[in-house]
C-alpha positions as CSV (number, residue, x, y, z in Angstrom):
1,M,45.5,-16.4,-26.2
2,M,46.0,-12.8,-27.6
3,T,48.7,-10.8,-25.7
4,M,47.8,-7.2,-24.5
5,T,50.4,-5.9,-27.3
6,G,48.4,-7.8,-30.0
7,L,45.1,-6.4,-28.5
8,G,46.4,-2.9,-28.7
9,R,47.5,-3.4,-32.3
10,L,44.1,-4.6,-33.2
11,K,42.4,-1.6,-31.6
12,Q,44.7,0.8,-33.6
13,E,43.9,-1.0,-36.8
14,L,40.0,-0.8,-36.1
15,W,40.3,2.9,-35.2
16,K,42.1,3.5,-38.5
17,L,39.6,1.6,-40.4
18,L,36.7,3.5,-38.7
19,F,38.4,6.8,-39.4
20,S,38.8,5.8,-43.0
21,L,35.2,4.9,-43.4
22,C,34.2,8.4,-41.8
23,L,36.3,10.2,-44.3
24,M,34.6,8.2,-47.2
25,L,31.2,9.0,-45.9
26,Q,31.9,12.6,-45.5
27,A,33.2,12.7,-49.2
28,I,30.2,10.8,-50.4
29,C,27.5,12.7,-48.2
30,P,28.6,16.1,-47.3
31,G,26.4,17.8,-44.5
32,N,24.7,20.6,-46.7
33,V,23.7,18.3,-49.6
34,F,20.8,17.0,-47.7
35,S,19.4,20.4,-46.9
36,L,20.1,22.5,-49.8
37,T,18.4,22.0,-53.0
38,K,17.8,24.2,-56.2
39,G,15.4,26.9,-55.3
40,D,15.9,27.0,-51.6
41,V,18.6,29.6,-51.8
42,V,19.0,31.7,-54.8
43,I,21.2,34.6,-56.2
44,N,18.6,37.2,-55.6
45,E,20.4,40.5,-56.5
46,F,23.9,41.7,-57.4
47,M,25.7,44.9,-58.2
48,A,29.0,44.7,-60.3
49,D,29.6,48.6,-60.4
50,N,29.0,50.1,-57.0
51,A,30.2,53.6,-57.2
52,A,28.1,55.2,-54.6
53,T,25.2,53.0,-53.5
54,V,26.4,51.3,-50.2
55,T,29.5,50.6,-48.3
56,D,30.8,47.5,-46.6
57,Q,31.7,47.3,-42.9
58,N,34.9,49.2,-43.8
59,G,33.4,52.2,-45.5
60,E,34.3,50.9,-49.0
61,Y,32.0,50.8,-52.1
62,E,32.6,47.2,-53.2
63,D,30.6,44.9,-55.4
64,W,28.1,42.7,-53.7
65,I,25.9,39.6,-54.1
66,E,22.6,39.1,-52.2
67,L,21.6,35.4,-51.5
68,Y,17.8,34.9,-50.6
69,N,16.4,32.0,-48.7
70,N,13.0,31.0,-50.3
71,T,12.1,28.6,-47.5
72,D,10.7,28.9,-43.9
73,K,13.8,27.4,-42.2
74,E,17.3,28.8,-41.7
75,I,19.7,27.2,-44.2
76,S,23.5,26.8,-43.5
77,L,25.9,27.5,-46.5
78,T,28.9,26.4,-44.4
79,G,31.2,24.5,-46.9
80,C,29.3,25.5,-50.0
81,Y,30.9,27.4,-52.8
82,L,30.5,30.7,-54.6
83,T,32.4,31.5,-57.9
84,D,32.5,33.7,-60.9
85,N,34.3,31.0,-62.9
86,S,32.4,28.1,-64.3
87,T,35.6,26.1,-64.7
88,N,36.5,26.5,-61.0
89,L,33.4,25.7,-59.0
90,T,35.3,25.7,-55.7
91,Q,36.8,29.2,-56.1
92,W,35.6,30.5,-52.8
93,T,34.4,28.5,-49.9
94,F,31.6,29.8,-47.4
95,P,32.7,30.2,-43.8
96,A,30.3,29.2,-41.0
97,V,27.3,31.3,-42.1
98,S,23.6,30.8,-42.7
99,V,20.7,32.4,-44.4
100,P,17.8,33.1,-42.2
101,A,14.3,31.8,-43.2
102,G,12.8,34.2,-45.8
103,G,15.9,36.5,-45.3
104,C,19.1,37.5,-47.1
105,L,22.9,37.2,-46.8
106,I,25.2,39.7,-48.4
107,V,28.5,38.5,-49.7
108,W,31.0,41.3,-50.8
109,A,32.8,40.4,-53.9
110,D,35.9,42.5,-53.3
111,N,38.7,40.0,-53.0
112,D,39.4,41.0,-49.5
113,E,38.6,38.1,-47.1
114,D,40.6,39.5,-44.2
115,Q,38.0,42.2,-43.6
116,D,35.0,41.8,-41.2
117,G,31.8,40.3,-42.6
118,V,31.4,37.8,-45.5
119,H,34.0,38.7,-48.2
120,A,34.7,36.6,-51.2
121,N,38.1,36.0,-52.9
122,F,37.1,37.4,-56.2
123,K,35.6,40.7,-57.8
124,L,32.7,41.0,-60.3
125,S,33.3,42.2,-63.7
126,A,31.1,45.2,-64.8
127,S,31.6,44.2,-68.5
128,G,29.7,40.9,-67.6
129,E,30.3,37.3,-66.6
130,S,28.6,34.6,-64.4
131,I,27.9,33.9,-60.8
132,L,27.3,30.3,-59.5
133,L,26.2,29.0,-56.2
134,V,27.6,25.5,-55.7
135,S,26.7,22.9,-53.0
136,S,29.3,21.3,-50.8
137,D,29.5,18.3,-53.0
138,Q,31.4,20.4,-55.4
139,T,29.4,19.5,-58.5
140,T,25.8,20.5,-58.0
141,V,25.0,24.0,-59.1
142,I,22.3,25.4,-56.8
143,D,21.8,28.6,-58.8
144,E,23.5,30.5,-61.6
145,V,23.2,33.8,-63.4
146,T,24.9,35.2,-66.5
147,F,25.0,39.0,-67.2
148,G,26.2,41.4,-69.7
149,E,27.6,44.8,-69.3
150,Q,26.4,46.7,-66.0
151,K,25.4,50.2,-65.3
152,S,27.0,52.2,-62.5
153,D,24.9,51.9,-59.1
154,V,22.2,49.9,-60.9
155,S,21.6,46.4,-59.7
156,M,20.3,43.3,-61.3
157,A,17.5,41.6,-59.1
158,R,14.9,38.9,-59.3
159,Y,11.5,40.3,-59.7
160,P,9.2,39.0,-58.2
161,N,11.6,38.6,-55.2
162,G,13.3,35.4,-54.8
163,T,11.7,33.6,-57.9
164,G,11.4,35.9,-60.9
165,D,13.8,36.8,-63.8
166,F,16.6,39.3,-63.4
167,I,15.7,42.9,-64.2
168,E,17.5,46.2,-63.9
169,M,16.5,47.9,-60.5
170,T,17.2,50.6,-58.3
171,P,19.2,48.7,-55.6
172,T,17.3,47.1,-52.6
173,F,20.4,46.1,-50.7
174,S,19.5,43.3,-48.1
175,A,15.8,43.8,-48.6
176,A,12.9,42.5,-50.7
177,N,13.2,43.4,-54.4
178,V,10.8,46.1,-55.3
179,V,10.6,48.5,-58.3
180,S,10.7,52.2,-58.2
181,A,7.5,52.8,-60.2
182,N,4.5,53.3,-57.8
183,V,1.8,54.3,-60.4
184,P,0.3,52.0,-63.0
185,G,1.7,53.1,-66.5
186,D,4.6,54.8,-64.9
187,V,7.2,53.3,-67.2
188,D,10.1,55.6,-66.5
189,G,9.6,55.4,-62.7
190,S,9.1,59.2,-62.3
191,F,6.0,58.7,-60.1
192,F,3.6,60.2,-62.6
193,T,2.3,59.4,-66.1
194,D,2.9,61.6,-69.1
195,M,3.9,61.2,-72.8
196,K,7.3,59.9,-72.0
197,D,5.7,56.8,-70.6
198,V,3.8,56.4,-73.9
199,I,6.7,56.8,-76.1
200,L,8.8,54.3,-73.9
201,A,6.0,51.7,-73.9
202,I,5.6,52.0,-77.7
203,Q,9.4,51.6,-78.1
204,A,9.3,48.5,-76.0
205,A,6.5,47.0,-78.0
206,I,8.4,47.5,-81.3
207,G,11.7,46.3,-79.9
208,I,13.5,49.6,-79.6
209,T,16.1,49.7,-76.8
210,P,15.7,53.1,-74.7
211,S,18.8,55.1,-74.0
212,S,21.1,54.0,-71.4
213,T,20.0,56.7,-69.0
214,V,16.5,55.4,-69.0
215,T,15.3,52.3,-67.0
216,V,12.0,50.7,-67.9
217,H,10.1,49.7,-64.7
218,I,8.2,46.5,-64.8
219,A,5.8,47.7,-62.1
220,A,4.3,49.9,-64.7
221,D,2.7,46.6,-66.1
222,I,-1.0,47.0,-66.0
223,N,-2.2,43.6,-67.3
224,N,0.2,41.4,-65.3
225,D,2.0,39.9,-68.4
226,K,5.3,41.0,-66.9
227,M,5.9,43.1,-70.2
228,I,5.8,46.8,-71.2
229,G,4.1,47.5,-74.6
230,L,1.0,48.7,-76.1
231,P,-1.4,48.0,-73.2
232,E,0.7,50.4,-71.0
233,A,0.8,53.1,-73.9
234,L,-3.0,52.9,-74.4
235,Y,-3.5,53.0,-70.5
236,V,-1.5,56.2,-70.1
237,L,-3.1,57.7,-73.1
238,R,-6.5,57.1,-71.5
239,Q,-5.5,58.5,-68.2
240,L,-4.1,61.6,-69.8
241,A,-7.4,62.1,-71.6
242,L,-9.4,61.7,-68.6
243,A,-7.2,64.1,-66.7
244,A,-7.7,66.6,-69.5
245,T,-11.4,66.2,-69.6
246,D,-11.8,65.9,-65.8
247,E,-9.8,69.0,-65.3
248,N,-12.3,71.0,-67.4
249,N,-15.0,69.6,-65.2
250,G,-13.3,70.3,-61.9
251,G,-12.9,66.6,-60.9
252,N,-10.1,64.4,-60.0
253,N,-9.5,61.3,-62.2
254,S,-6.1,62.5,-63.2
255,G,-4.0,59.9,-61.5
256,T,-1.1,61.5,-59.9
257,T,-1.1,65.2,-59.1
258,R,2.2,67.0,-59.1
259,I,3.0,69.7,-56.4
260,I,6.1,71.7,-57.0
261,L,7.4,73.7,-54.2
262,K,9.1,77.0,-55.3
263,G,10.6,78.7,-52.2
264,D,7.6,80.8,-51.1
265,S,5.1,79.7,-53.6
266,I,3.6,76.4,-54.8
267,T,2.4,75.2,-58.2
268,V,-0.3,72.4,-58.5
269,E,-0.5,70.4,-61.7
270,G,-3.7,68.3,-61.5
271,A,-6.7,67.9,-59.3
272,G,-7.3,67.4,-55.6
273,A,-5.1,70.0,-54.2
274,S,-5.0,73.8,-54.1
275,A,-2.3,76.2,-53.2
276,E,-2.6,79.6,-51.4
277,G,0.8,81.4,-51.0
278,S,3.1,78.9,-49.4
279,K,0.5,76.6,-48.2
280,V,-1.0,73.6,-50.2
281,T,-4.2,71.9,-49.1
282,I,-4.9,68.4,-50.3
283,T,-8.8,67.7,-50.1
284,S,-9.2,64.5,-52.1
285,A,-7.9,60.9,-51.8
286,G,-5.2,60.1,-54.5
287,T,-1.6,60.3,-55.3
288,Y,0.5,63.4,-55.0
289,S,4.0,63.7,-56.1
290,I,5.7,66.5,-54.3
291,S,9.1,68.1,-55.1
292,G,11.1,71.2,-54.5
293,T,11.8,73.5,-51.6
294,L,9.4,75.4,-49.4
295,T,11.2,77.9,-47.1
296,D,8.3,78.7,-44.7
297,G,5.1,76.8,-45.6
298,Q,2.9,73.8,-45.1
299,I,1.6,70.6,-46.7
300,L,-1.9,70.1,-45.3
301,V,-4.0,66.9,-45.8
302,N,-7.6,67.5,-44.9
303,T,-10.0,65.0,-46.8
304,T,-13.1,63.1,-45.7
305,D,-12.7,60.6,-48.5
306,K,-12.7,56.9,-47.5
307,E,-9.6,56.1,-49.7
308,T,-6.1,56.5,-49.1
309,V,-3.9,59.6,-49.7
310,T,-0.3,58.9,-51.0
311,L,2.3,61.5,-50.7
312,I,5.3,60.8,-52.7
313,L,8.3,62.9,-51.5
314,N,10.4,63.3,-54.6
315,G,13.2,65.5,-53.1
316,V,11.5,68.0,-50.9
317,N,12.8,70.5,-48.4
318,I,9.9,71.9,-46.2
319,G,10.4,74.4,-43.4
320,N,7.9,76.3,-41.1
321,S,8.5,78.8,-38.6
322,V,5.0,78.7,-36.7
323,T,3.6,75.2,-37.0
324,S,3.9,71.6,-38.3
325,P,5.5,71.6,-41.9
326,L,3.6,68.3,-42.8
327,Y,0.2,68.2,-41.1
328,I,-2.4,65.5,-41.7
329,A,-5.6,66.9,-40.1
330,D,-8.0,64.3,-41.6
331,A,-7.8,61.3,-43.9
332,E,-8.7,57.8,-43.9
333,E,-5.1,56.7,-44.2
334,T,-2.0,58.4,-45.4
335,V,1.0,56.7,-47.0
336,I,4.3,58.7,-47.3
337,V,6.4,57.2,-50.0
338,L,10.2,58.2,-50.0
339,A,11.0,58.1,-53.6
340,D,14.2,56.1,-54.6
341,N,17.4,58.0,-54.5
342,T,15.9,61.1,-53.0
343,E,16.8,63.2,-50.0
344,N,13.9,64.8,-48.2
345,S,13.8,66.9,-45.0
346,V,11.2,68.5,-42.8
347,T,12.1,71.3,-40.3
348,D,10.0,73.2,-37.7
349,A,10.6,76.1,-35.3
350,A,11.3,76.0,-31.4
351,S,7.7,77.5,-30.9
352,Y,4.3,77.0,-32.4
353,I,1.3,79.4,-32.9
354,F,-1.9,77.3,-32.6
355,E,-5.1,78.1,-34.4
356,N,-7.1,76.9,-31.4
357,T,-5.3,77.9,-28.1
358,E,-7.2,75.2,-26.2
359,E,-5.7,72.4,-28.4
360,D,-2.0,71.8,-28.4
361,E,-1.8,70.3,-31.9
362,P,-0.3,69.8,-34.3
363,N,2.7,69.3,-32.1
364,A,5.2,67.5,-34.3
365,A,7.2,68.2,-37.4
366,V,5.3,65.4,-39.2
367,F,2.0,65.1,-37.5
368,S,-1.1,63.0,-38.4
369,K,-4.5,62.6,-36.7
370,S,-5.2,59.4,-38.5
371,E,-3.4,56.2,-39.5
372,L,0.0,57.0,-41.1
373,A,2.6,54.6,-43.1
374,I,6.1,55.5,-44.3
375,E,7.7,53.4,-47.1
376,G,10.1,53.6,-49.9
377,N,13.8,53.5,-50.4
378,G,14.7,57.2,-50.1
379,S,15.7,59.2,-47.1
380,L,13.8,61.5,-44.7
381,T,15.4,63.9,-42.4
382,V,13.3,65.4,-39.7
383,S,14.4,68.3,-37.4
384,A,11.7,68.8,-34.7
385,N,12.7,71.9,-32.6
386,Y,9.4,72.2,-30.9
387,N,8.3,68.9,-29.6
388,D,7.9,65.4,-31.4
389,G,9.6,64.4,-34.6
390,I,7.0,62.2,-36.4
391,A,3.7,61.5,-34.6
392,S,0.5,59.9,-35.3
393,K,-2.6,60.0,-33.0
394,D,-3.6,56.7,-34.6
395,G,-1.2,54.0,-35.7
396,L,2.2,54.4,-37.3
397,T,3.8,51.9,-39.6
398,I,7.4,52.2,-41.2
399,S,8.2,49.8,-43.9
400,G,11.4,51.1,-45.4
401,G,13.7,54.2,-46.0
402,N,16.6,55.8,-44.3
403,I,14.8,58.0,-41.6
404,S,16.7,60.3,-39.3
405,V,15.0,62.2,-36.7
406,N,16.3,64.9,-34.1
407,A,13.5,65.9,-31.7
408,A,13.2,68.1,-28.8
409,D,10.9,65.6,-27.2
410,D,9.9,62.2,-28.5
411,G,11.4,61.0,-31.7
412,I,8.9,58.7,-33.4
413,R,5.5,58.2,-31.7
414,G,2.4,56.2,-32.8
415,K,-0.5,56.5,-30.2
416,D,-2.3,53.3,-31.0
417,Y,0.8,51.4,-32.3
418,L,4.3,51.9,-33.7
419,V,5.3,49.1,-36.2
420,V,8.8,49.0,-37.8
421,K,8.7,46.4,-40.7
422,D,12.0,47.5,-42.2
423,G,14.2,50.5,-42.8
424,N,17.2,52.4,-41.2
425,I,16.1,54.5,-38.5
426,T,18.3,57.0,-36.5
427,V,16.6,59.0,-33.7
428,K,18.1,61.6,-31.3
429,A,15.4,62.7,-28.7
430,G,15.2,64.8,-25.7
431,G,12.4,62.6,-24.5
432,D,11.7,59.0,-25.5
433,G,13.0,57.6,-28.8
434,L,10.3,55.3,-30.1
435,K,6.8,55.5,-28.3
436,S,3.3,54.1,-28.2
437,D,1.2,55.5,-25.4
438,N,-2.7,54.7,-25.8
439,E,-3.7,54.3,-22.2
440,E,-7.5,53.7,-23.0
441,D,-7.3,50.3,-25.1
442,T,-5.4,47.4,-23.7
443,A,-5.1,46.0,-27.2
444,K,-3.1,49.1,-28.4
445,G,-0.1,51.1,-27.2
446,Y,2.4,48.6,-28.5
447,I,5.7,48.7,-30.3
448,S,6.6,46.1,-32.9
449,V,9.9,45.7,-34.8
450,E,10.1,43.0,-37.5
451,K,13.3,43.9,-39.3
452,G,15.8,46.7,-40.0
453,A,18.3,48.9,-38.1
454,V,17.2,51.2,-35.2
455,N,19.6,53.5,-33.5
456,V,18.3,55.6,-30.6
457,T,19.9,58.2,-28.4
458,S,17.3,59.5,-26.0
459,G,17.1,61.5,-22.8
460,G,14.2,59.3,-21.8
461,D,13.4,55.7,-22.7
462,A,14.8,54.3,-26.0
463,F,11.6,52.3,-26.4
464,D,8.5,53.2,-24.4
465,A,5.4,51.0,-24.9
466,Q,2.1,51.4,-22.9
467,T,1.4,47.7,-23.4
468,N,3.9,45.3,-25.3
469,V,7.2,45.5,-27.2
470,T,7.7,42.7,-29.6
471,I,10.9,42.4,-31.6
472,T,11.2,39.6,-34.3
473,D,14.6,40.7,-35.7
474,G,16.7,43.7,-36.4
475,E,19.7,45.6,-35.1
476,M,19.0,47.8,-32.1
477,T,21.6,50.2,-30.8
478,L,20.1,52.1,-27.9
479,T,21.5,54.9,-25.5
480,S,19.3,56.3,-23.0
481,G,19.7,58.9,-20.3
482,G,23.3,59.6,-21.1
483,G,24.2,55.9,-21.2
484,S,25.4,53.6,-18.5
485,N,27.5,56.4,-16.9
486,G,24.4,58.8,-16.8
487,T,22.2,59.3,-13.7
488,V,18.3,59.5,-13.6
489,A,16.2,61.6,-11.4
490,E,13.7,59.7,-9.1
491,D,10.7,60.9,-11.2
492,A,12.4,60.1,-14.5
493,S,12.7,57.1,-16.6
494,A,15.7,56.3,-19.0
495,K,15.4,52.7,-19.9
496,G,16.6,50.9,-23.0
497,I,13.4,48.9,-23.8
498,K,10.5,49.6,-21.5
499,A,7.0,47.9,-21.6
500,A,4.1,48.1,-19.2
501,V,2.8,44.6,-20.0
502,S,5.4,42.4,-21.9
503,I,8.6,42.3,-23.8
504,A,9.1,39.4,-26.2
505,I,12.2,39.2,-28.3
506,E,12.7,36.4,-30.9
507,R,16.2,37.3,-32.3
508,G,18.3,40.4,-33.4
509,T,21.5,42.2,-32.3
510,F,21.1,44.5,-29.2
511,T,23.5,47.0,-28.0
512,V,22.1,48.9,-25.0
513,S,23.7,51.5,-22.9
514,S,21.3,52.9,-20.4
515,A,21.3,55.0,-17.2
516,D,18.3,53.0,-16.1
517,D,17.3,49.4,-16.7
518,A,18.3,48.0,-20.1
519,L,15.2,45.8,-20.5
520,H,12.3,46.4,-18.3
521,S,8.8,44.9,-18.2
522,N,6.0,45.3,-15.6
523,G,4.8,42.0,-16.6
524,S,6.7,39.3,-18.6
525,L,10.0,39.3,-20.4
526,T,10.8,36.6,-23.0
527,I,13.9,36.2,-24.9
528,N,14.1,33.4,-27.4
529,G,17.3,34.3,-29.2
530,G,19.6,37.3,-30.2
531,A,23.0,38.7,-29.3
532,F,23.1,41.2,-26.4
533,N,25.8,43.7,-25.3
534,I,24.4,45.4,-22.3
């Protein structure tokens, strides 16, 4: 018969054996190996010479690496490795972090692990080296890129996003990789086509490398072969010939029309628009590249065409002392593109003079009677001293850009809907911050935020939807009615997020300081995820 002492020793030996087996299994089958395979997570973009592009959480310009999840499921990188040394695959170990489905993770390569955020213990070399993403088994290289000498504030990124080869790009930090050129044949990314594009395309065709100050944009590719060469040169030559012929005939086949603002006058190069004094009127659908300063004038869109009007703001400063500086009176749809690395501003006065005294519009610094979209990677600052900042009487979609609005009344308003797909948006509003207020159609009057950062300080509601508010992801910082220490009159509303029908939140980060309710729905309120500080 075994004694109690013998039984205890046996248990000890069994526990030791079980523990040893667990360690062996962990070494053989680390957790991430089963879920992480090549192509799932890739090195998507990086910058090895960040002089003035973007700062980390501590306000420092550091090198960075963007990882992208190509799958529809969140993937943990905990225990995996990142290195710039192929002989040391375990140089830096990922902490407990994941890459969201179809999303990005930024790793700062600054050799400063003690700072907030995800910081690796190495820096990138602007003279060239390699970056390797290694699974937690310490031997499987999930993705790898080798690069040469880098240019300051120019990133290397996969194009198409997540799957393509690496090309030079205007940085798309923590966003889908897109190129700057928005016009077919626009080889140098200037947003219009001219003989410079022809020369660059011919140089590319015969293997001549352009100067270091020129970046050839693959989006100028017109035959989808992912190359720039003779087809692009011939395409631009044909467009220039059509423009010259059509200008003589009074038509508009010229591709991009250039509008140059010159203080108190305007020059138009191309068809589809005409200038009179400090006012330019666009009467045809097409693409218009606008640059310069207009001290007291207006950009007016007034076309009955069934195609889109594209306004490329390529470094503009527009002011007006009596009405809306940017007024879209009639168009099928208008797209405002904020050109990369440009700063654009629109400013109105504290009072308006209306052509029709019975109609109080336009009543916003940027005002559209029809569907409006804003995209691009540049910046737009709107100073609305009379009423609203950016307003559409139809729908309004924001897909990117750094947008800052300071408005006497509502900040950004889309009557039928307001959709934020991405971007960095800052609003200071005397009235509501983001608003959609169609009262006639129950399928409209909604606000949707898919991604991006939204920072609102409002006298009224930060978000105000006539029907639904849907937030898929993003970072919301909302202060309404003076914050949690403020007071609200009985007939006023200063809520953080308000919806008359429903609020649905999937995930995101929410910091809400409100004098009224933080989250308020007259119908349903559904929260499936997210981090909240209320």
